[in-house]
N, C-alpha and C positions, 0 to 999 in steps of 0.2 A: 720585345714589346708585343709583337704579334702573337708569340707563344703564350704570354700571360693573358691576353684577351681571349685566345682560344680556350685556355684552361678555365677561365672565368665563365665562358659560355657553357662549357661542359658541366661545370659545377651547378650553374643555374638550371640547366636542362635536367640534370639528374635530380635536383631538388624538386622541380616541378613534376617530374614523373613519379617520384615517391609520394608527393602530396596528393596527386590525382590518380594513384595507381588503381584504386577501386573502380573509378569511372572508366579508366583505360581498359581494365580487364573486362568490365561489363560490355563495352563497345566491341572488343575483340570477340567476346562470346556471341554478341548479336551478329557480327559479320560472318563468323563461322556458321552460325545457325542459318542465316540467309543463303549462304553459298551451298550448304548441304541440301536445304529445302529446294532451291532452284535446280540443283543437280538431279534430284528425284523427280521433280515435276516436269522438267523439260527434257530429261534424258530418256533412254530406253527403259521401259518397265522391267525388262528382263535383267538389267544390269544390277550388280551388287550394290547394296546400300552403303553410303559413305559413313560407316560406323566410326572409323577413326576420326573423321571430322567432328562428329557429334561428341565423341569422347573428349576431344580438345575443347569443344564448346562447354561441356560439363566441367572441365578443369578450370577454365577461366571464370565461368559463371558461378561456380561453387567454392572457389578458393577461399574467399573471405568468410563466407558462411561456415565453411568447415572449420576454420581457425576459431571463430566465435563459438561454435558448437563444442569443440574440444575443451575450450576454456570453461564453458558452462558445465559440462559433464564432470570436469575435475572438481567443481563445487557442488556436484550432485544435484544439478538443476537441468530440467528440460526447458528449452526456450524455443522461440519462433524459428531460429536457424535450423534447429533439429527437425522441426515439423517440415520445413521446406525441403531439406535434403532427403528426408524419408519419402516425401511425395515425388521428388525427382527420380530417386532410385526406383520407386515403384513403377513410374512411367517407363523407365528403361527396361525393367523386368518384363513389362507387357509388350515391349517392342515399340512403344510410343516415344521414340527418341526425340522427335521434333517437339512434342508437347513438353517433355521433361526439360529440354534445352531452352524452350520458350519460358518455362517457369523460372529457371535459374537466371536467364537473361533479364527478365523483367524484375525479378526480386533483387538481383545485384544492381541493376540500373536504378531501381527505386531507392535502395539503400545509399547508393552513391550520390544521387540527387538530394536525398534527405540529409545526408551528412554535409553536403555542400551548402544546403539551405541553413542547417543548424550552425555551420561554420560562420555564416554571415552574422548571426546573433553573437557568437563568441568573438568575432572580430570587432563588433561594437564595444564589447567589454575590453578586449585587448588594446583598442585604440586609446583607452584611458592611460595605459602605461607608456604610450608614445608621446604624451603631452609634455612631459618634462624633458628638457635637453639633456644630453649626455656629458656636455662640457660646460663648465662654469668659469666666469672671469672674476678673479678676486683681487683685492687691493692689498699690497704689502708695502707699507710706507708710501713712497711716491711712485711706486711702480705697480703695474698690473701684470697678472700672468693667468694663463688658462690651466685648469686642473680638471680631472674627471669628477663628475658630480658625486660619485661614490666616496671620494676622498674628502668631501666637505665636512667640517666639524662645526659644532655650535661656537659662535663667536667670530667666525670668518666674516669678512666684509665683502659682499658681492657688489659688482658693478654691472648694472643691467641697462643697456641702451634702448632707445625707443624702438618699439616693434618686436623686441625679443621676449622670449618666455622666461619667467623666473625659474631657476633651477632648484630652489629649496624654499622651505617655510622660513619666515623671518619677520622682522619689523623694519620700518623705514628709518634710515639715519639722516639722509639728505635727499632733497629733490621733491617736487610736487608733480603728480601725474595722475591720470585716470587709468585704471587697470581693468581689463576685461576678465572678470572672474567666472564667466559662464561655463568654462570647462569643469569647474569644481562645484559652484553653487547654483548654476543654471540661471543666474541673474542676467537679464537681457540688456541692462543698462550698465556701463562701466562705473566703477566705484572710485571716487576721488581719494587719493592717498597723500599723507603728509608726514613729516618727521615726528618721532616721539619727543616729548618734552625732555625726558631724561632716559638715557640708555641704561643706567643702573636700575632704575625703577621698572623699566620695560623688561629687563632680564628677570627680575624678581617676580613680576606679575604677568608673565608672557601669556598665560591662559586667560587673563581678564582684560587684555588690550582691546581697545575699541576697533571697529572695522576700518576706520580711517588710517590706522597704523599697521595693520596686519597684512602680510603677504603670504600667498600660498603657492607652492610649487605647481607649475603647469599653467598658471595664469599669464596674461600677456600685458606687457608694459605699453603705455600710451605714447605720448609725444615728448617725454622728457627723460633725461638720464636720471637714474635713481641709484642710491647706495642702500643696501639692505644688510642688516646683521642676521646671520643664520641662527636659528633657534633649535633646529633638530637635524639629525642626519637624514640622508635621502631615504633610508629604509623606514624611518619613523615619521615621515611627513604625512600631512593630511591626505594627499593624493595616494601615497603608498598604502595607507590604511584602508582607504576606500577601495583600491584595487583588490587588496587581500579579501576584504569583506564581500565584495561583489563576486569574486571567484568562489568563496566559501558558500555563498548563497545558492549556487548551482547545486550543491550537494544536500541542501536542506529541503526535505520534501514537504509538499503541501498536503492537506487532508485528501484531496482528490488523487494526488500521486500515490499516496499510501493505499487508497482504495483500489486503484488500478493495479498496483503491485500484488495486493492480496487476491484480487480477482484473477489476475494472470496466473498466479501460483496454483490456484485451484482449477482454473479453466483448462490449462494446457494438459494436465494429466487426464482430466475428464474427456477431452477431445481425443486423446490417444486411445483411451479405452473404447470410446464410441467408434472410432475408425477401425480398431481391431475387430470389433463385433460386426461391422459392416462387411468385413472380408468373408463372413459366413452367410451373407444374405442369399447366396445361391442355393443354400440348403432349405430356405423358406420360400423363395420365389423362383419361378421357372426362368432361370438365366444362367449363362456360363460364368464360371469362376472369374474369367478375365473381365467380364462386365462388372461384377461385384467389386473386384479389386480396383478397377478404373474409377468407379464411383467413389470408393473409399478414399482414393488419392485426391479426387476433386474436392470432396468434403473437407479433407485435411487442409487443402489450400484455402478454401472458403472460410473456414473457422479460425484460421490463424489470426491472433489479435495484434497484428503489426501496428495498425493505425492506433489502437488503444494504447499500446506501449509508448508511443511517441507523442500522443495527443497533448498530455499535460506538461511533460518536461519541455517541449518546444515552446509552449505558451509562457511558462514560467521564466525560462531563459530569456526569451524576447522581452518580456515585461520588465525583468530586473535590469537588462541592458538599457532599455529605453528610459527607465526611471533614473538610472545613473546619469544619462545624458541630460536629463531635465533637472538635475540637482537634487534628486531624491534617492537616498540610499535605502534599499529594501533588503533586509537580511534573510532572504530565502522565500520559498514558496508559501510557507504558512502565513506570515503577515501580509504578503501580497494578495493572497486569496481571501483571508479573513477580513481585511480592512474594508473591502468592497461590500461585505454583507452586514456591516455594523449599522445600527440605527441610533446609537447614543454616543456622544462625545463629551468628555470632561476636559476642561481647560484649567490649567493653573492661571492665576490672574497676572502676577507681576512678571513682566518680560515676555509674556505670551500674548495675552489680549491687550496689555498695556505696553507702553514704551519701555518700562523697566528702568527709567532714569527719573525717579521722583525729584521734585524740587521743594525746598523749604519755602512755605507760604506764610507761616505765622510763627512768631516767637513770643510767648506770653509769660513774662516773669511773674512769680508769685511770692508772697511773704517777704517783700522787701528786697528781693534779689534783682540785679540789673540784667539787661539783655546781653551785654558784652560778656560779663562773667559767666552767665548761664551757658552761652554758646561756647566759650573757651573750655569750660569743664566738659561739655558734651563732646566737643571735637577731640579733646585729649583722649577720651575713652573710646569713642567710636572708630578712631583710626586703626584699632586692632581688629575690627570686624570687616568681613567681606560682604555682609548683607547689603542689598541695594539701598535700604533706608540709611544705613550707617555711612555708606559711600556718599549719599546725597548730603548728609550733614557735614561731612568733612570737606566735600567739594564746594558746597555753597555757603558754608558757615562764615567764610571771610567777609561776605557782604554784610553780615550782622555784627562783626567784631571790630570793624573799622581798621583792620590791619594790625590789631594788637598781637603781641608776641604769643606764639603757641605755648601751651602748657604740656607737661609730661605726665603720663599716667603709669601706674604700676599695678601688679597683681590683678590684671584684667581677666575676667571670667565671662564666658558667653553662656547664657541660658537659652538653648535652642528654642526658637519659636516664641520666646517671651521677651528677651532683652539682653542687657549686658551690664556688668558691674566692674568697678575698678577704684583705685585710690589716686586722688590728685591733691597734691600739697597736704597730705595727711588726712584728707576728708574722703569718706566713701561716697562715690557717685554711682547711682543706679539709673539706668535709662531703659524704658521699655513700655509695653502696654500694661493695662491694669492687672492682668494675670501675673505679672512679675511681682506685684506687691501684695499678693494674697488677699485682695479685697479691702486692704486698709487704706482706702482712698476716701477723703471727705466728700460729702454730698455736693457741696458747691463746685468742687473740681470735677466731679462726675457730670454735673450739668454742663459745664464748659466743654468737656470731652464729647458729650452727646451732641452738642450744637455743632462742633467741628465735624463729627461723623456724618451728620445730616447733610452737610455741605460737601461731602465726598472726600474729606481730608482723612489722612492717617495720622493719629495723634500719639506722640511719645511723651510720657511723663518723665520728668527729671527730678530725682530726689537726692539731696545732698545731706549725708548722715541721716537724721530722722525727719528732715524738713523737706516738704515738697516745694522745690525751687521754681518750677515752671513747666510749661508745655511747649513742645516743638511740634508743629503741624506740617505735614508734607502732603503733596498730591502727585499721584502718578496718573497721567492722562491716557486715555485709550489710544491704541495704535491708529494711525491714519488708515482708513479703509477697513478697520476691524468690523464695523457694523455691516459693510457690504459683503465681507467674506462670510460672516455668520448668516446673512440672508441667503447667500449663494449655497451654503451647506444645507440650509433648510429646504431650498428649492430642489436640491439633489436627493432629498428624501430622508435626511437626518431628522428624526422626530423629537429628539431630546438633546438639548445643548445646555450643559451645566458648567458654571464657573465656580471653582473652589479656591479659597484664599485664606491666608492666615490673618487678614485684616479684620477689623470690627465688622459685624454683620451689616451695619448701616452703610459703611463704606463700600462693602461688596455689593449691596443692593443698588447704591448710586451708580457705580461703574457698570454693573450688569444691565441696568435700565438704559444707560447710554449706548451700550454695545448691542443689546437686543437678545441676550441669552434667555433661555426659558427659566432657569433657576440659578440663584446665587447662594452659595454656601460659605459663610464666613466663620471667623474665630477658630480656624483649624490649625492645630500644630502639625508638624510633618507626619507624626504617627497617626494623627486623626485623618490625614488625607488618605492613608492606606485604608482606614476603616470606611471612609467615604466611597472609595472604589469598590470595596467588598460589598457595601450596601447596594451600590449601583449594579454590581454583577448579580446580586440576588434578585433585583427587580428586572434587569434587562438581559441577563444571561451573558451577553457580550458587550463590552464597552472599551473604547479607546481613550487613553489618557495623553493629553498634549501638554508638554512642559519644556523646561530648558535642559532637562537631563541631569541636573546637578542636585538641587534641593528636592526635585520631584522624582528622583531615581527610584525610591521604594514604591511610590504609588504607581509609577510607570511599569515597574516589574510585576505588579499584581494585576494590571489591566490585561485584557485580551490582547491588545496591541498598544505598545508604548511608542509615542511619537515625540521626537526631540526637535525643538526649534533651534535654528542657528548652530548646527552641530559642527560646522567647519572649524577645525582647530581645537575642538573640545574633546579631549580623550574620554571623559566621563560620558558625554552624550553619545559618542560613537559606540561605546562599549555597552551601554545600558539599554539603548533604544532598539526596538524592532524596526522602526522606520525613522530615518534621520533626514530632516529637511535641512540641507547644507547651508542655505542662506537663511538669514534672520528675517524671513519673508512669509507672512501668514498666507499669502495667496498661493503658496506651494501646496497647502493642505488640500484644497479642491482638486489640484492637479494629481496628487497622490491618490486621492479617493476615486477620481475619474478613471485613472489608469488601472487601479485595482478592479473596478467594476467592469471595465472593458476586458481585462484579463479573465475574470470569472465568466463573462459572457462567451468569450472565445473557447475557454475550457469546456463549458457546457455544450457548445456547438460541436467541438471535436469529439467529445464523448458520444454525442448523439450520432454523429457521422460514423464513427468507428463501430459502435455496437449495432447501429442500424444496418450497416453493410453486412455484418455477420448474420444478423437476424434475417436479412433478405436473401443472402447468398446460400446459406446452408440448406434451407428447404428447396430453393430453386435448383441447386445442384443435386440434392438428394432425390428429387423427383425426376431427374434426368433431363431437365430443360437446358442444361449447359454442361460443358465439359471443363477440363483443366484450363484450356486457353482462355475462355470467357471469365472463369473464376479468377485467374491470375490478373487479367486486365482490370477487372473491377476492384479486386483486392488491393493491388498496388496503386491503382488510381486513387482509392480512398486515402491511402497513406500519404500520397503527395498533396492531396487536397487539405488534409489535416495540418501538415507542416506549413504549407503556403498560407493557410488561414492564420496560423500562429504568428508568422512573420509580419503580418499586418500591424502587430503591436510596435514594431520598430519605427513605424511612421506615425505613432499616436501623437495627436495634438489635442490638448484640452480645449474645448470650445470656448470657454470663458476666460482662457488664459490671457489673451491680448487685452480684452476689455478690463479685466481685473488689474493687470499690471499698469494700464494707463490710468485707471482711477486712483490707484495707490500713488503713482507718480505725481498726479495732480494734487492729491491730498497732501502729500509730503511737501510739495512746493508751496502750497497755500499756507501750511502751518509754519 
């Protein structure tokens, strides 16, 4: 037993040494440098210099830089490590061993601390992967057994006790509980969960289940035992996809990152040529070759763009990590940086600015048809459609039919953006907006439709064979707190807020006026929404599109930044959007916008610090006011300042987040 503990201790120690080797080597270099310097300062001036100690300091201080340099040279690239090693070698040639060792000590220490700080940002991302447990408890008949999460299959029945994390995505079979979804969606308030009405229907429509039924891996059960049917393997869960996308986001460069890379690619060779020319300054000015060489090495240190190289990646990585913790998935530096510079936002109406669950408000029979028969026909056809209006008719139609037996439909065809047709009892039933009927709508019916539109209703015409049988009117109310969020966005500097909708223009105008958007564009088919985004891009150059990621995917793809609402559990939303708000919560939009702006601000600060230090140090050293030691201190100091500045994003909190969440909670309660 004692032997096992000792072996475990050695394994942990070796792992720690390997993980922090760069820092350990830097500290060893510093210790050797200090010892050699004290030996020279305090010892006999006639004694031999401790060259062997300096060489050891060079080895430990330059070890990692040498490995990085070799890897870069194999790719035919000159990088910052090359510049530092050349400068240190030059100092050794001049006999300035202490200055060369100091350069390598501070450079290696700076890189070690930089990597440690960057590691904090990466740990914030890796922490996501630790949310889901590694072992799951499943029910088999009357018995329970524990299995590795990797072995879970769709259809397995999970048993999750109070306070435990859910090991996989699924839907509730039994038990009522409140679930903390903040690790996935960023929601601060637990979400009440209840069993699905039908397991068979839940399996068939798992992507369209309501939030009260869905469970995500990594979320935390409340105070009641729950049974959950697994819907996806652990590698395909929402949490797993988020982790993959956040990790991939680190490799996707922002515009500023690309600029820095291009700048560095040109700047480093220019500096090498300039430094080479400085070696011959003794031919022009009256000084020794050693002085010209020393100045050239000092300029080489001062001009190295270390801080510039790390300034943007550190900010992007920290911003992406923080966004993930707030329930906002950002797919890389480009959308994170671009979102903060936008001044125009376009919103889809249904499910984004409105609740997305319209209710049947009016059933108006025409030409001798009855309410019950009209709704039976409509429900029979609409059950084949996934459109929110169709689901509203099938869901709420029972209130109008008095419990009459449902009818069956056949040969159902969907006309995207217009309506649906099918056959019921041998009769052709067509349901949709006026554009479905090619303008063949009598004037008196048009008048009734206009009256409903003025009242904010979405009106659906029902035609049976060639006879207009009635009108079904529905209403989708604005989201609680939507007007406050729009006002918050306007206060943040968004100068143009547009709502685009497939509804009648008057319906769009009515909803838009209630919410407070600047413009409402109605009567738009899905392909017309793409045209609307193109028009906005012509007028504004950059525009974000906010939608649900399903019907709005083409328009979102054409926007500068596509933002999906309620993306948790939605494959389409996660794949198509540049920014995914995991919770179906509009208040996350100002959070994403605020974080993006803070990221842009920090990137600009870092660029200013890094380029400013080069602009200051190069002439300062060139004119002889400082040597290698001062250049190294200021140069490496600026690198650490840039990284620490970027890490401030890990603690970002949107100023209006608490108040907005509170107002939304109160609005929801009152509604």
